[in-house]
SERO-973475 format. One record per residue: residue number from 1; x, y, z of N, C-alpha, C in turn; residue in three letters. Coordinates in nm, 3 decimals, decimal comma. Example, Ala and Ser with C-alpha at 12.3 -4.5 7.8 and 13.67 -1.06 7.14 Angstrom:
! SERO-973475
SITE    k     n_xx     n_yy     n_zz    ca_xx    ca_yy    ca_zz     c_xx     c_yy     c_zz    r
SITE    1    1,319   -0,569    0,780    1,230   -0,450    0,780    1,320   -0,330    0,780  ala
SITE    2    1,285   -0,225    0,708    1,367   -0,106    0,714    1,290    0,003    0,787  ser
This chain:
! SERO-973475
SITE    k     n_xx     n_yy     n_zz    ca_xx    ca_yy    ca_zz     c_xx     c_yy     c_zz    r
SITE    1    1,602   -2,452   -4,398    1,584   -2,429   -4,256    1,771   -2,369   -4,145  met
SITE    2    1,723   -2,248   -4,094    1,838   -2,232   -4,027    1,867   -2,255   -3,839  lys
SITE    3    1,937   -2,279   -3,810    1,962   -2,328   -3,677    1,992   -2,201   -3,583  ala
SITE    4    2,004   -2,216   -3,451    2,060   -2,085   -3,354    2,100   -2,211   -3,267  met
SITE    5    2,257   -2,167   -3,224    2,298   -2,233   -3,088    2,358   -2,127   -2,987  ile
SITE    6    2,335   -2,163   -2,874    2,297   -2,089   -2,799    2,450   -2,115   -2,685  leu
SITE    7    2,513   -1,991   -2,715    2,670   -2,006   -2,638    2,694   -1,881   -2,589  ala
SITE    8    2,603   -1,832   -2,531    2,664   -1,671   -2,426    2,695   -1,699   -2,295  ala
SITE    9    2,667   -1,819   -2,256    2,633   -1,847   -2,081    2,777   -1,793   -2,018  gly
SITE   10    2,784   -1,830   -1,951    2,931   -1,819   -1,831    2,959   -1,930   -1,786  arg
SITE   11    2,897   -2,045   -1,762    2,958   -2,173   -1,735    3,039   -2,207   -1,633  gly
SITE   12    2,960   -2,109   -1,545    3,035   -2,070   -1,379    3,046   -2,201   -1,323  ser
SITE   13    2,921   -2,291   -1,373    2,944   -2,423   -1,268    3,076   -2,518   -1,331  arg
SITE   14    3,141   -2,494   -1,387    3,237   -2,518   -1,509    3,356   -2,470   -1,370  met
SITE   15    3,330   -2,398   -1,303    3,448   -2,289   -1,197    3,549   -2,343   -1,287  arg
SITE   16    3,691   -2,348   -1,274    3,839   -2,297   -1,315    3,810   -2,362   -1,462  glu
SITE   17    3,755   -2,438   -1,508    3,758   -2,491   -1,579    3,762   -2,390   -1,723  leu
SITE   18    3,674   -2,292   -1,710    3,568   -2,199   -1,750    3,573   -2,020   -1,751  thr
SITE   19    3,762   -2,077   -1,689    3,763   -1,878   -1,626    3,825   -1,843   -1,723  glu
SITE   20    3,881   -1,876   -1,820    3,971   -1,848   -1,932    3,949   -1,880   -2,069  his
SITE   21    3,814   -1,986   -2,097    3,804   -2,034   -2,186    3,630   -2,078   -2,189  cys
SITE   22    3,592   -2,016   -2,285    3,397   -1,971   -2,276    3,351   -2,205   -2,306  pro
SITE   23    3,251   -2,192   -2,245    3,256   -2,325   -2,236    3,204   -2,427   -2,336  lys
SITE   24    3,143   -2,306   -2,442    3,124   -2,420   -2,551    3,274   -2,474   -2,653  pro
SITE   25    3,373   -2,420   -2,572    3,502   -2,413   -2,697    3,558   -2,540   -2,618  leu
SITE   26    3,558   -2,553   -2,461    3,622   -2,689   -2,381    3,605   -2,806   -2,474  leu
SITE   27    3,708   -2,868   -2,464    3,685   -2,983   -2,557    3,696   -3,157   -2,485  lys
SITE   28    3,608   -3,223   -2,552    3,559   -3,367   -2,542    3,576   -3,496   -2,675  val
SITE   29    3,686   -3,552   -2,627    3,675   -3,645   -2,696    3,769   -3,535   -2,863  gly
SITE   30    3,851   -3,450   -2,821    3,918   -3,440   -2,899    3,886   -3,272   -3,032  gly
SITE   31    3,745   -3,260   -2,976    3,697   -3,157   -3,026    3,628   -3,091   -2,901  his
SITE   32    3,603   -2,898   -2,977    3,509   -2,831   -2,861    3,370   -2,900   -2,860  ala
SITE   33    3,307   -2,872   -2,782    3,157   -2,879   -2,763    3,066   -2,857   -2,854  leu
SITE   34    3,145   -2,719   -2,893    3,005   -2,654   -2,986    3,023   -2,735   -3,157  ile
SITE   35    3,170   -2,789   -3,178    3,204   -2,844   -3,279    3,136   -2,999   -3,299  glu
SITE   36    3,070   -3,007   -3,219    3,012   -3,123   -3,271    2,850   -3,132   -3,300  tyr
SITE   37    2,840   -2,978   -3,278    2,640   -2,929   -3,286    2,697   -2,900   -3,427  his
SITE   38    2,810   -2,843   -3,485    2,792   -2,745   -3,593    2,824   -2,935   -3,704  leu
SITE   39    2,907   -3,030   -3,645    2,907   -3,121   -3,758    2,785   -3,213   -3,756  glu
SITE   40    2,699   -3,189   -3,672    2,557   -3,277   -3,677    2,449   -3,181   -3,731  arg
SITE   41    2,460   -3,042   -3,780    2,400   -2,963   -3,817    2,406   -2,997   -3,992  leu
SITE   42    2,535   -2,986   -3,975    2,583   -2,966   -4,125    2,531   -3,125   -4,186  arg
SITE   43    2,528   -3,261   -4,145    2,504   -3,338   -4,182    2,326   -3,326   -4,197  arg
SITE   44    2,275   -3,295   -4,089    2,123   -3,231   -4,123    2,074   -3,175   -4,262  ala
SITE   45    2,184   -3,097   -4,304    2,140   -3,062   -4,444    2,103   -2,855   -4,344  gly
SITE   46    2,157   -2,839   -4,222    2,145   -2,713   -4,177    2,295   -2,668   -4,208  ile
SITE   47    2,316   -2,549   -4,289    2,419   -2,478   -4,297    2,389   -2,310   -4,293  thr
SITE   48    2,290   -2,306   -4,256    2,271   -2,115   -4,198    2,258   -2,093   -4,053  asp
SITE   49    2,394   -2,081   -3,988    2,377   -2,082   -3,832    2,414   -1,967   -3,760  ile
SITE   50    2,351   -1,906   -3,659    2,353   -1,822   -3,584    2,362   -1,905   -3,462  val
SITE   51    2,524   -1,795   -3,408    2,562   -1,863   -3,274    2,579   -1,715   -3,168  ile
SITE   52    2,494   -1,758   -3,092    2,484   -1,556   -2,991    2,628   -1,590   -2,890  asn
SITE   53    2,676   -1,522   -2,849    2,831   -1,463   -2,792    2,809   -1,318   -2,704  val
SITE   54    2,874   -1,409   -2,545    2,849   -1,307   -2,463    3,080   -1,312   -2,407  ser
SITE   55    2,973   -1,404   -2,294    3,132   -1,438   -2,229    3,195   -1,444   -2,257  tyr
SITE   56    3,338   -1,367   -2,323    3,467   -1,454   -2,404    3,436   -1,472   -2,522  leu
SITE   57    3,312   -1,403   -2,578    3,300   -1,418   -2,708    3,403   -1,414   -2,842  gly
SITE   58    3,477   -1,349   -2,794    3,581   -1,343   -2,927    3,647   -1,436   -2,943  asp
SITE   59    3,687   -1,525   -2,835    3,713   -1,648   -2,852    3,671   -1,763   -2,948  gln
SITE   60    3,529   -1,722   -2,925    3,436   -1,821   -2,988    3,411   -1,788   -3,184  ile
SITE   61    3,422   -1,660   -3,160    3,435   -1,642   -3,286    3,563   -1,625   -3,364  met
SITE   62    3,669   -1,618   -3,296    3,777   -1,611   -3,336    3,828   -1,771   -3,422  thr
SITE   63    3,828   -1,865   -3,308    3,805   -2,023   -3,340    3,737   -2,034   -3,455  thr
SITE   64    3,596   -1,988   -3,451    3,531   -2,087   -3,533    3,524   -2,060   -3,648  leu
SITE   65    3,531   -1,844   -3,705    3,510   -1,766   -3,783    3,388   -1,809   -3,890  gly
SITE   66    3,389   -1,839   -4,001    3,284   -1,803   -4,079    3,221   -1,959   -4,093  asp
SITE   67    3,304   -2,052   -4,052    3,223   -2,160   -4,064    3,252   -2,253   -4,180  gly
SITE   68    3,309   -2,196   -4,288    3,360   -2,239   -4,396    3,411   -2,361   -4,395  ala
SITE   69    3,534   -2,401   -4,251    3,594   -2,537   -4,304    3,495   -2,638   -4,196  arg
SITE   70    3,352   -2,605   -4,149    3,272   -2,676   -4,113    3,188   -2,702   -4,194  tyr
SITE   71    3,213   -2,651   -4,285    3,114   -2,677   -4,445    2,992   -2,593   -4,395  gly
SITE   72    3,003   -2,512   -4,327    2,856   -2,447   -4,275    2,857   -2,244   -4,280  val
SITE   73    2,742   -2,146   -4,275    2,774   -2,015   -4,245    2,737   -2,029   -4,138  gln
SITE   74    2,828   -1,930   -4,059    2,851   -1,885   -3,923    2,809   -1,731   -3,926  leu
SITE   75    2,702   -1,655   -3,818    2,675   -1,530   -3,846    2,683   -1,527   -3,696  arg
SITE   76    2,739   -1,436   -3,609    2,720   -1,429   -3,496    2,634   -1,289   -3,423  tyr
SITE   77    2,555   -1,401   -3,326    2,455   -1,202   -3,194    2,552   -1,190   -3,115  ser
SITE   78    2,595   -1,098   -3,096    2,694   -1,029   -3,001    2,602   -0,998   -2,850  val
SITE   79    2,628   -1,024   -2,781    2,559   -0,919   -2,671    2,661   -0,871   -2,525  glu
SITE   80    2,638   -0,741   -2,561    2,746   -0,692   -2,482    2,755   -0,748   -2,356  pro
SITE   81    2,613   -0,756   -2,287    2,619   -0,848   -2,185    2,469   -0,942   -2,224  thr
SITE   82    2,475   -1,070   -2,155    2,390   -1,220   -2,129    2,296   -1,156   -2,089  ala
SITE   83    2,188   -1,152   -2,225    2,082   -1,177   -2,219    1,986   -1,281   -2,175  leu
SITE   84    2,024   -1,378   -2,107    1,973   -1,471   -2,084    1,891   -1,556   -2,199  glu
SITE   85    1,832   -1,671   -2,173    1,784   -1,746   -2,298    1,698   -1,662   -2,389  thr
SITE   86    1,581   -1,585   -2,370    1,484   -1,581   -2,375    1,557   -1,473   -2,507  gly
SITE   87    1,595   -1,372   -2,402    1,618   -1,239   -2,440    1,789   -1,270   -2,581  gly
SITE   88    1,859   -1,361   -2,562    1,952   -1,376   -2,638    1,849   -1,442   -2,806  gly
SITE   89    1,726   -1,520   -2,798    1,686   -1,566   -2,894    1,641   -1,414   -2,927  ile
SITE   90    1,552   -1,315   -2,843    1,454   -1,211   -2,933    1,609   -1,173   -3,023  arg
SITE   91    1,738   -1,089   -2,943    1,787   -1,074   -3,002    1,889   -1,072   -3,148  his
SITE   92    1,876   -1,229   -3,122    1,905   -1,283   -3,271    1,839   -1,262   -3,386  ala
SITE   93    1,668   -1,266   -3,348    1,574   -1,239   -3,476    1,606   -1,191   -3,569  leu
SITE   94    1,662   -1,093   -3,597    1,690   -1,024   -3,750    1,806   -1,095   -3,771  pro
SITE   95    1,833   -1,213   -3,803    1,978   -1,300   -3,801    1,884   -1,411   -3,826  leu
SITE   96    1,770   -1,438   -3,780    1,700   -1,569   -3,797    1,612   -1,567   -3,922  leu
SITE   97    1,543   -1,427   -3,909    1,452   -1,459   -4,040    1,330   -1,487   -3,940  gly
SITE   98    1,198   -1,533   -4,062    1,046   -1,549   -4,036    1,010   -1,665   -4,008  asn
SITE   99    1,082   -1,753   -4,002    1,072   -1,913   -4,084    1,084   -1,965   -3,947  asp
SITE  100    1,023   -2,108   -3,857    1,089   -2,191   -3,763    1,195   -2,203   -3,809  pro
SITE  101    1,279   -2,239   -3,637    1,451   -2,257   -3,669    1,475   -2,363   -3,576  phe
SITE  102    1,566   -2,456   -3,591    1,637   -2,524   -3,469    1,691   -2,457   -3,356  trp
SITE  103    1,645   -2,479   -3,246    1,810   -2,404   -3,145    1,807   -2,540   -3,043  leu
SITE  104    1,941   -2,500   -3,006    2,060   -2,599   -2,989    2,122   -2,549   -2,844  val
SITE  105    2,135   -2,595   -2,700    2,226   -2,546   -2,614    2,372   -2,597   -2,646  asn
SITE  106    2,475   -2,537   -2,662    2,620   -2,546   -2,684    2,642   -2,643   -2,589  ala
SITE  107    2,543   -2,614   -2,440    2,622   -2,759   -2,395    2,570   -2,847   -2,333  asp
SITE  108    2,462   -2,894   -2,441    2,443   -3,056   -2,404    2,459   -3,112   -2,546  val
SITE  109    2,443   -3,269   -2,495    2,541   -3,326   -2,609    2,383   -3,424   -2,611  trp
SITE  110    2,361   -3,458   -2,778    2,229   -3,497   -2,779    2,232   -3,546   -2,964  cys
SITE  111    2,199   -3,676   -2,952    2,226   -3,756   -3,100    2,065   -3,728   -3,196  asp
SITE  112    1,979   -3,673   -3,108    1,892   -3,599   -3,189    1,888   -3,529   -3,333  ile
SITE  113    1,826   -3,601   -3,443    1,819   -3,500   -3,591    1,687   -3,435   -3,601  thr
SITE  114    1,717   -3,284   -3,672    1,584   -3,238   -3,611    1,470   -3,225   -3,727  pro
SITE  115    1,478   -3,353   -3,776    1,372   -3,432   -3,902    1,294   -3,551   -3,846  asp
SITE  116    1,336   -3,547   -3,653    1,275   -3,612   -3,596    1,137   -3,554   -3,557  ser
SITE  117    1,119   -3,424   -3,536    0,999   -3,339   -3,519    0,883   -3,311   -3,576  leu
SITE  118    0,957   -3,296   -3,713    0,822   -3,315   -3,775    0,835   -3,127   -3,807  gly
SITE  119    0,694   -3,107   -3,893    0,639   -2,940   -3,867    0,602   -2,942   -3,737  pro
SITE  120    0,616   -2,774   -3,712    0,548   -2,697   -3,616    0,374   -2,723   -3,590  leu
SITE  121    0,317   -2,661   -3,719    0,203   -2,739   -3,714    0,111   -2,638   -3,680  glu
SITE  122    0,140   -2,488   -3,669    0,047   -2,397   -3,606    0,111   -2,371   -3,459  gly
SITE  123    0,194   -2,453   -3,431    0,276   -2,451   -3,241    0,370   -2,280   -3,268  asp
SITE  124    0,419   -2,219   -3,160    0,498   -2,171   -3,154    0,647   -2,226   -3,104  leu
SITE  125    0,637   -2,364   -3,062    0,750   -2,437   -3,073    0,743   -2,588   -3,010  ala
SITE  126    0,809   -2,680   -3,031    0,845   -2,788   -2,991    0,970   -2,862   -2,919  arg
SITE  127    0,950   -2,880   -2,793    1,063   -2,918   -2,747    1,152   -3,082   -2,741  leu
SITE  128    1,290   -3,102   -2,733    1,253   -3,185   -2,751    1,300   -3,212   -2,564  val
SITE  129    1,234   -3,345   -2,511    1,190   -3,385   -2,348    1,275   -3,509   -2,335  met
SITE  130    1,365   -3,481   -2,245    1,423   -3,622   -2,192    1,391   -3,644   -2,018  val
SITE  131    1,392   -3,806   -2,016    1,364   -3,876   -1,879    1,459   -3,812   -1,803  asp
SITE  132    1,434   -3,733   -1,698    1,502   -3,698   -1,539    1,616   -3,763   -1,535  pro
SITE  133    1,763   -3,640   -1,547    1,898   -3,702   -1,505    1,873   -3,682   -1,332  pro
SITE  134    1,969   -3,761   -1,281    2,041   -3,775   -1,163    2,007   -3,640   -1,089  glu
SITE  135    2,071   -3,551   -1,176    2,077   -3,370   -1,119    1,921   -3,307   -1,151  his
SITE  136    1,818   -3,336   -1,142    1,735   -3,260   -1,223    1,582   -3,362   -1,198  his
SITE  137    1,588   -3,442   -1,108    1,471   -3,547   -1,073    1,341   -3,479   -1,081  arg
SITE  138    1,342   -3,375   -1,041    1,208   -3,328   -1,036    1,127   -3,296   -1,180  gln
SITE  139    1,199   -3,297   -1,301    1,174   -3,243   -1,430    1,123   -3,095   -1,449  gly
SITE  140    1,040   -3,112   -1,576    1,028   -2,908   -1,603    0,904   -2,974   -1,609  asp
SITE  141    0,803   -3,017   -1,737    0,726   -3,054   -1,776    0,628   -3,142   -1,756  phe
SITE  142    0,498   -3,180   -1,827    0,421   -3,326   -1,811    0,444   -3,304   -2,007  tyr
SITE  143    0,456   -3,397   -2,039    0,424   -3,451   -2,202    0,266   -3,583   -2,215  leu
SITE  144    0,139   -3,483   -2,242    0,056   -3,583   -2,239    0,053   -3,641   -2,412  asp
SITE  145   -0,021   -3,743   -2,374   -0,032   -3,848   -2,485   -0,025   -3,795   -2,649  asp
SITE  146   -0,124   -3,702   -2,649   -0,127   -3,630   -2,774    0,025   -3,557   -2,796  ala
SITE  147    0,097   -3,531   -2,699    0,236   -3,424   -2,737    0,213   -3,315   -2,723  gly
SITE  148    0,103   -3,288   -2,617    0,128   -3,161   -2,542    0,223   -3,117   -2,409  arg
SITE  149    0,260   -2,989   -2,427    0,338   -2,983   -2,328    0,215   -2,913   -2,179  leu
SITE  150    0,234   -2,973   -2,072    0,205   -2,897   -1,910    0,307   -2,885   -1,872  his
SITE  151    0,229   -2,783   -1,765    0,313   -2,734   -1,624    0,269   -2,868   -1,532  glu
SITE  152    0,178   -2,873   -1,487    0,161   -3,007   -1,361    0,106   -3,139   -1,431  lys
SITE  153    0,127   -3,217   -1,414    0,107   -3,376   -1,449    0,219   -3,459   -1,457  gly
SITE  154    0,269   -3,601   -1,449    0,316   -3,661   -1,462    0,305   -3,768   -1,522  thr
SITE  155    0,417   -3,880   -1,537    0,543   -3,845   -1,526    0,605   -3,701   -1,585  pro
SITE  156    0,704   -3,648   -1,502    0,752   -3,522   -1,560    0,863   -3,586   -1,663  arg
SITE  157    0,910   -3,491   -1,726    1,013   -3,488   -1,866    1,094   -3,349   -1,797  leu
SITE  158    1,243   -3,330   -1,882    1,309   -3,245   -1,866    1,340   -3,150   -1,988  val
SITE  159    1,322   -3,066   -2,064    1,372   -3,008   -2,164    1,520   -3,052   -2,199  tyr
SITE  160    1,557   -3,102   -2,283    1,688   -3,107   -2,343    1,746   -2,978   -2,368  ala
SITE  161    1,704   -2,868   -2,365    1,788   -2,772   -2,456    1,763   -2,780   -2,603  gly
SITE  162    1,675   -2,864   -2,669    1,696   -2,867   -2,802    1,563   -2,839   -2,870  val
SITE  163    1,558   -2,763   -2,954    1,398   -2,728   -2,996    1,373   -2,719   -3,184  ala
SITE  164    1,245   -2,694   -3,165    1,218   -2,628   -3,306    1,158   -2,495   -3,238  leu
SITE  165    1,148   -2,423   -3,344    1,097   -2,312   -3,296    1,069   -2,214   -3,379  met
SITE  166    0,946   -2,108   -3,355    0,924   -2,010   -3,434    0,934   -1,884   -3,394  his
SITE  167    0,979   -1,803   -3,444    1,054   -1,626   -3,401    0,945   -1,549   -3,329  pro
SITE  168    0,774   -1,572   -3,350    0,683   -1,536   -3,292    0,687   -1,561   -3,143  ser
SITE  169    0,758   -1,670   -3,117    0,757   -1,738   -2,974    0,825   -1,609   -2,861  leu
SITE  170    0,906   -1,543   -2,903    0,985   -1,469   -2,800    1,003   -1,272   -2,858  val
SITE  171    0,874   -1,275   -3,026    0,893   -1,141   -3,101    0,808   -1,029   -2,980  ala
SITE  172    0,769   -1,071   -2,904    0,702   -0,933   -2,802    0,809   -0,904   -2,699  asp
SITE  173    0,938   -0,987   -2,662    1,010   -0,974   -2,572    1,047   -0,786   -2,611  leu
SITE  174    1,098   -0,758   -2,530    1,180   -0,614   -2,528    1,297   -0,667   -2,601  asp
SITE  175    1,367   -0,601   -2,682    1,521   -0,619   -2,720    1,609   -0,587   -2,628  asn
SITE  176    1,707   -0,642   -2,631    1,847   -0,599   -2,560    1,794   -0,600   -2,385  asp
SITE  177    1,695   -0,657   -2,362    1,667   -0,720   -2,226    1,632   -0,820   -2,146  thr
SITE  178    1,745   -0,866   -2,050    1,770   -0,951   -2,015    1,618   -1,047   -1,981  pro
SITE  179    1,614   -1,220   -2,039    1,486   -1,250   -2,020    1,509   -1,402   -2,047  cys
SITE  180    1,443   -1,507   -1,954    1,462   -1,641   -1,933    1,362   -1,665   -2,007  pro
SITE  181    1,373   -1,784   -2,083    1,258   -1,851   -2,199    1,157   -1,883   -2,135  leu
SITE  182    1,167   -1,970   -1,999    1,071   -2,017   -1,974    0,862   -1,944   -1,957  lys
SITE  183    0,927   -1,820   -1,925    0,797   -1,733   -1,938    0,706   -1,763   -2,102  pro
SITE  184    0,767   -1,754   -2,207    0,765   -1,747   -2,332    0,681   -1,911   -2,361  cys
SITE  185    0,815   -1,999   -2,267    0,716   -2,115   -2,307    0,593   -2,177   -2,189  leu
SITE  186    0,579   -2,111   -2,114    0,452   -2,130   -2,034    0,322   -2,036   -2,080  val
SITE  187    0,377   -1,912   -2,114    0,259   -1,844   -2,240    0,198   -1,927   -2,329  asn
SITE  188    0,272   -2,022   -2,396    0,292   -2,066   -2,526    0,197   -2,203   -2,465  ala
SITE  189    0,178   -2,234   -2,388    0,131   -2,338   -2,334   -0,006   -2,306   -2,309  met
SITE  190    0,015   -2,198   -2,262   -0,139   -2,181   -2,194   -0,238   -2,140   -2,327  gln
SITE  191   -0,185   -2,131   -2,439   -0,215   -2,061   -2,620   -0,264   -2,286   -2,631  gln
SITE  192   -0,246   -2,332   -2,562   -0,218   -2,480   -2,609   -0,110   -2,462   -2,778  gln
SITE  193   -0,024   -2,399   -2,770    0,030   -2,399   -2,901    0,232   -2,438   -2,835  arg
SITE  194    0,242   -2,543   -2,767    0,369   -2,607   -2,723    0,363   -2,746   -2,728  leu
SITE  195    0,402   -2,786   -2,833    0,466   -2,893   -2,841    0,545   -2,992   -2,782  gly
SITE  196    0,561   -3,119   -2,733    0,674   -3,204   -2,714    0,735   -3,357   -2,786  gly
SITE  197    0,861   -3,345   -2,776    0,875   -3,479   -2,860    0,959   -3,569   -2,778  tyr
SITE  198    0,960   -3,659   -2,681    0,998   -3,751   -2,622    1,136   -3,847   -2,691  his
SITE  199    1,261   -3,789   -2,658    1,359   -3,865   -2,719    1,424   -3,949   -2,609  his
SITE  200    1,466   -4,051   -2,626    1,482   -4,137   -2,566    1,628   -4,228   -2,612  lys
SITE  201    1,743   -4,120   -2,710    1,851   -4,154   -2,730    1,926   -4,135   -2,602  gly
SITE  202    2,012   -4,074   -2,685    2,164   -3,979   -2,597    2,149   -3,865   -2,589  gln
SITE  203    2,195   -3,840   -2,432    2,153   -3,697   -2,428    2,251   -3,647   -2,261  trp
SITE  204    2,292   -3,520   -2,254    2,361   -3,496   -2,167    2,386   -3,350   -2,165  ser
SITE  205    2,353   -3,304   -2,030    2,375   -3,197   -1,960    2,514   -3,207   -1,967  asp
SITE  206    2,637   -3,111   -2,022    2,741   -3,109   -1,962    2,795   -2,978   -1,893  ile
SITE  207    2,703   -2,957   -1,773    2,723   -2,817   -1,699    2,808   -2,845   -1,603  gly
SITE  208    2,839   -2,921   -1,573    2,997   -2,985   -1,437    3,098   -3,010   -1,527  thr
SITE  209    3,205   -3,016   -1,385    3,343   -3,054   -1,443    3,324   -3,246   -1,455  pro
SITE  210    3,242   -3,271   -1,421    3,217   -3,403   -1,319    3,136   -3,470   -1,482  glu
SITE  211    3,031   -3,414   -1,531    2,954   -3,430   -1,644    3,046   -3,430   -1,781  arg
SITE  212    3,107   -3,346   -1,770    3,250   -3,311   -1,890    3,346   -3,426   -1,898  leu
SITE  213    3,332   -3,487   -1,776    3,448   -3,578   -1,780    3,385   -3,765   -1,795  ala
SITE  214    3,293   -3,746   -1,765    3,163   -3,879   -1,768    3,188   -3,853   -1,929  ala
SITE  215    3,090   -3,782   -1,984    3,095   -3,768   -2,140    3,231   -3,798   -2,209  leu
SITE  216    3,328   -3,746   -2,156    3,485   -3,774   -2,222    3,505   -3,946   -2,244  glu
SITE  217    3,438   -4,031   -2,104    3,427   -4,150   -2,085    3,381   -4,220   -2,191  gln
SITE  218    3,234   -4,157   -2,253    3,135   -4,218   -2,278    3,220   -4,245   -2,421  gln
SITE  219    3,250   -4,139   -2,471    3,304   -4,118   -2,641    3,446   -4,202   -2,610  leu
SITE  220    3,506   -4,277   -2,530    3,591   -4,297   -2,519    3,559   -4,501   -2,558  ser
SITE  221    3,463   -4,469   -2,463    3,416   -4,620   -2,502    3,369   -4,647   -2,612  his
SITE  222    3,319   -4,602   -2,691    3,242   -4,560   -2,783    3,355   -4,526   -2,915  gln
SITE  223    3,451   -4,538   -2,935    3,574   -4,520   -2,996    3,597   -4,677   -2,993  asp
SITE  224    3,616   -4,721   -2,936    3,650   -4,888   -2,886    3,606   -4,974   -2,945  arg
SITE  225    3,453   -4,934   -2,901    3,341   -5,034   -2,997    3,369   -5,068   -3,142  asp
């Protein structure tokens, strides 16, 4: 299996922290955020990894190189202008191939492993869902007892920015055209081809300086335990 790490965003909510440094390279616990993903993927046996880059992308490519020192093979999907999540995945399809791949946002922290989700079995994607955090109490979708995701229903869960995905989910999008991922997900829901998995382990969306500091504190406590 291949993996894709989404790393093209500007990270504007990080304010001055990302003025000269792309968010995936922000350090916590002594390592860049994206390096933790590379290590987790390597441990899971996924070593063929595609990273999309745009804002300050040269820094990411220079820092990570070909991935050899992390025990993985890295390839880059370069976006001259950011294509949003759906458009970014569509642009990277020539590097990802025709089989399902593991997708993860560079700016999330999550201890889930790819083998937790199982095969797609005809679905276009299976999203990792988590309990709503304080900053997103309204949630995104409802996950029923059969593992199907719906736009309506309660209790609400939040998409964790981690998924097992089939390339055909975004294959019909116009290439090099910015597009969010949600319309593709809603279309898959309407086809009853979107599954979900409720992850109850560690997860954090590192979207602000405060959340970055909270993760730093969490990792510091873990090191002392």
